[in-house]
C-alpha positions in Angstrom: 0.5 0.0 0.3 2.1 3.0 -0.9 2.0 5.9 1.8 0.0 8.5 1.4 2.3 11.8 1.0 2.7 14.1 3.5 1.8 17.4 3.3 4.2 19.9 4.2 3.3 23.5 5.5 3.9 26.2 3.0 7.1 27.9 5.3 8.5 25.2 5.6 8.9 24.3 1.8 11.6 25.1 -0.6 11.3 27.9 -2.5 10.6 27.3 -6.5 13.3 28.3 -8.6 12.7 31.2 -11.2 14.1 31.4 -14.0 13.9 35.1 -14.5 16.1 37.3 -11.8 15.0 39.5 -9.5 16.0 42.7 -8.8 16.3 43.0 -5.2 16.2 46.5 -3.3 18.2 46.0 -0.1 17.4 49.0 3.2 20.0 49.4 5.3 18.1 50.2 8.4 15.6 47.5 7.6 19.2 45.1 6.9 20.1 46.7 10.9 17.2 46.3 12.5 16.5 42.4 11.1 20.1 41.2 12.2 19.9 43.4 15.4 16.2 41.4 16.2 17.9 37.9 15.3 20.7 38.5 17.7 18.3 39.1 20.8 16.4 36.3 19.2 19.7 33.7 20.3 20.2 35.6 23.7 16.6 35.0 24.5 16.6 31.6 22.8 19.8 30.5 24.8 18.2 31.8 28.2 14.3 30.4 27.2 15.1 28.2 30.2 15.7 30.9 32.9 13.1 33.2 32.0 10.5 30.6 32.1 11.6 29.2 35.8 11.8 33.2 36.9 8.2 33.7 35.1 7.2 30.3 37.1 8.5 31.6 40.3 6.8 35.2 40.3 4.0 33.3 39.5 4.0 30.8 42.2 4.9 33.8 44.8 2.1 35.6 43.9 -0.4 32.6 44.3 1.2 32.3 47.7 1.2 35.9 48.6 -2.8 35.7 47.6 -3.7 32.9 49.4 -2.2 34.0 52.7 -3.9 37.4 52.7 -6.9 35.0 52.2 -5.7 32.9 55.1 -4.9 35.9 57.3 -8.7 37.6 56.7 -10.1 34.7 57.5 -8.3 34.3 60.7 -8.8 38.0 61.5 -12.6 37.3 61.2 -12.1 34.7 62.8 -10.1 36.1 65.7 -12.4 39.3 66.5 -15.5 36.3 66.4 -14.0 34.6 69.4 -12.5 37.7 71.2 -16.1 39.8 70.7 -18.4 36.5 72.4 -15.3 36.1 75.1 -16.3 40.3 75.8 -20.1 39.3 75.3 -19.7 36.5 78.0 -17.7 38.6 80.8 -20.5 41.7 80.3 -23.5 38.8 81.1 -25.6 40.2 84.4 -24.8 38.2 87.0 -27.9 37.4 89.5 -29.6 35.4 91.4 -33.1 34.8 89.4 -32.8 35.0 85.7 -34.8 37.9 83.8 -38.9 36.6 83.0 -38.4 38.7 79.6 -35.5 37.1 78.5 -35.5 33.3 80.2 -32.8 31.5 77.2 -30.3 34.5 78.4 -27.6 33.2 80.4 -26.4 34.8 83.8 -24.1 34.2 86.5 -25.2 33.8 89.9 -21.8 35.5 91.2 -18.7 37.8 90.0 -16.2 34.6 91.0 -18.5 32.5 88.2 -18.6 34.9 85.8 -15.4 36.0 85.9 -14.2 32.3 85.7 -15.7 31.6 82.8 -14.6 34.9 80.9 -11.1 33.3 81.7 -12.0 30.8 80.5 -12.9 32.0 76.9 -10.3 34.5 76.5 -7.7 32.1 77.0 -8.5 30.3 74.4 -8.9 33.0 71.8 -4.8 34.1 72.8 -3.7 30.1 73.1 -5.5 29.6 69.2 -4.8 33.3 67.8 -2.1 35.6 67.3 -1.3 39.6 68.1 -2.7 41.7 68.3 -5.6 39.5 69.0 -3.7 37.2 72.1 -2.6 40.6 73.8 -6.0 42.0 73.8 -7.3 38.7 75.1 -4.3 38.9 78.0 -5.4 42.2 78.8 -9.5 40.9 79.4 -8.2 37.7 81.4 -6.2 40.2 83.9 -8.7 42.8 84.0 -11.6 39.9 84.6 -9.1 38.1 87.1 -8.4 40.7 89.5 -12.0 39.6 91.1 -10.3 36.2 91.7 -6.7 36.8 92.5 -6.0 40.0 92.5 -2.1 39.6 93.6 -2.1 37.3 90.4 -4.1 40.2 88.4 -2.0 43.0 89.3 1.2 41.1 88.6 -0.2 40.5 84.9 -0.8 44.3 84.4 2.3 45.0 85.6 3.5 43.1 82.6 1.5 44.1 80.2 1.0 48.3 80.9 4.9 48.4 79.8 3.6 47.7 76.0 3.0 50.4 73.7 -0.2 51.0 72.3 -3.9 50.2 73.2 -3.2 47.2 75.2 -0.7 49.3 77.3 -2.6 52.1 78.5 -5.4 50.3 79.0 -3.7 47.6 81.1 -1.8 50.7 82.8 -5.4 51.9 83.4 -6.9 48.8 85.2 -3.5 48.8 87.0 -4.1 52.2 88.2 -8.1 51.0 89.5 -6.1 48.2 91.4 -3.9 50.0 92.8 -6.6 52.6 93.8 -8.9 50.0 95.4 -5.7 48.1 97.4 -5.0 51.9 99.2 -1.2 52.2 97.0 -2.6 56.0 96.0 0.7 57.0 95.1 1.5 54.4 93.0 -2.2 54.7 91.6 -1.4 58.7 91.4 1.7 57.5 89.3 0.1 56.2 86.8 -2.9 58.3 86.1 -0.2 61.2 85.6 2.0 59.4 82.8 -1.4 58.6 81.4 -2.7 62.1 81.9 0.5 62.8 80.0 0.1 61.2 76.9 -1.4 62.0 73.7 -3.6 59.5 73.6 -7.5 58.9 72.8 -7.6 55.4 73.6 -8.5 57.1 76.9 -10.4 60.5 77.6 -8.2 62.9 79.5 -11.0 63.8 81.3 -11.6 60.4 82.7 -8.1 60.2 83.3 -8.1 63.4 85.2 -11.1 62.8 86.8 -9.5 59.4 88.2 -6.5 61.5 89.1 -8.5 64.0 91.3 -10.4 61.4 93.1 -6.9 60.2 94.3 -5.6 64.3 95.3 -9.3 63.7 97.5 -8.6 61.0 99.1 -4.9 61.9 100.0 -6.3 65.2 100.9 -4.7 67.2 98.3 -8.3 69.5 97.4 -6.5 72.5 96.1 -4.9 70.0 93.3 -8.3 67.9 93.2 -10.0 70.7 92.9 -8.0 72.7 90.3 -8.4 69.2 88.0 -11.9 69.3 88.6 -12.8 72.9 87.4 -10.6 72.6 84.5 -12.3 69.5 83.1 -16.2 70.7 84.0 -14.8 74.4 82.7 -13.8 73.3 79.7 -16.6 71.1 79.1 -19.5 73.3 79.8 -17.7 76.0 77.0 -17.5 73.7 74.7 -19.3 73.9 70.8 -19.9 72.2 68.1 -18.9 72.5 64.3 -22.2 75.6 64.1 -21.1 77.1 67.1 -24.0 75.6 69.5 -23.1 74.3 73.1 -22.4 70.8 73.5 -24.0 68.6 76.1 -21.9 68.3 79.3 -20.7 64.7 79.4 -21.4 62.7 82.5 -17.9 62.6 83.2 -18.3 66.9 83.9 -21.4 66.4 85.2 -19.2 64.9 88.2 -16.7 66.1 87.9 -19.0 69.7 88.9 -20.7 67.8 91.3 -17.0 67.4 93.0 -16.4 70.9 93.2 -19.6 72.2 94.4 -18.6 69.6 97.5 -15.2 70.9 97.9 -15.1 74.3 96.3 -18.2 75.7 96.3 -16.7 79.6 94.8 -15.4 78.3 92.1 -18.3 75.7 91.2 -20.7 78.5 90.7 -18.0 79.8 87.9 -19.5 77.2 85.9 -22.1 77.0 84.3 -24.1 74.7 82.7 -25.0 74.9 78.9 -29.0 75.8 78.3 -30.3 72.5 75.7 -31.5 74.8 72.7 -35.3 75.5 72.6 -36.9 74.4 69.4 -38.5 78.2 69.0 -34.2 78.7 68.3 -34.4 77.0 64.9 -34.9 78.5 61.4 -37.9 77.2 60.0 -37.0 75.2 56.9 -36.8 77.6 53.5 -36.1 80.8 55.9 
């Protein structure tokens, strides 16, 4: 049986010789460019494996980065969810009788029982996830341990208070409160003074200064306490919003004024709380 003749692609077929001689026009620029392209082609051909390996490596790196980013986002969501659930547990009601309106809502009979349950959940978060969630969980563990083992909790807060950032600031504030409850007023005042010197939006300066003023008052330094109470209440009474309207005083500011009234009534009279805006002061729409 005769073999079927294989069809050779035209680009690989030998050119047909023509008897007639053709005149060839030679372009110098085209000739030089062609030779350069051929030279580049030979170089690429010799290094083609290296280029392919490099491209493959970059593609693999891009894929790994994408996988890690996706995993990291999922881990972050899972960690924040777990932390939020533990925080909810730490804020559940302590009562001897369930709420009739919500009988399925979990409650605790004692502060100790709630603290132990919360610590267990926060410890699981700390063991399972990395920072920043881990350090936040450690802070909540120490804060809840205060009602169970004050000495151990104070040591944990001491360690955490040396950190920078949100956890360090909150731990130092909790540590100052623990020192106050233990009667270590000088140490507590020093911690509050450090916090008051920070330019940090994590804790309101009014909150820190109010606590510091209470320490001064306990120590018998009524003038220093009065100065802080006055500054808190006075600034709040004069605060305005972006439209120049008075801002209602915060609870801390009102408490500061009340404290000031008890230790220095004359200075307290200088502070006038902003009156609520009357509806008649608001111009009707379209005017």
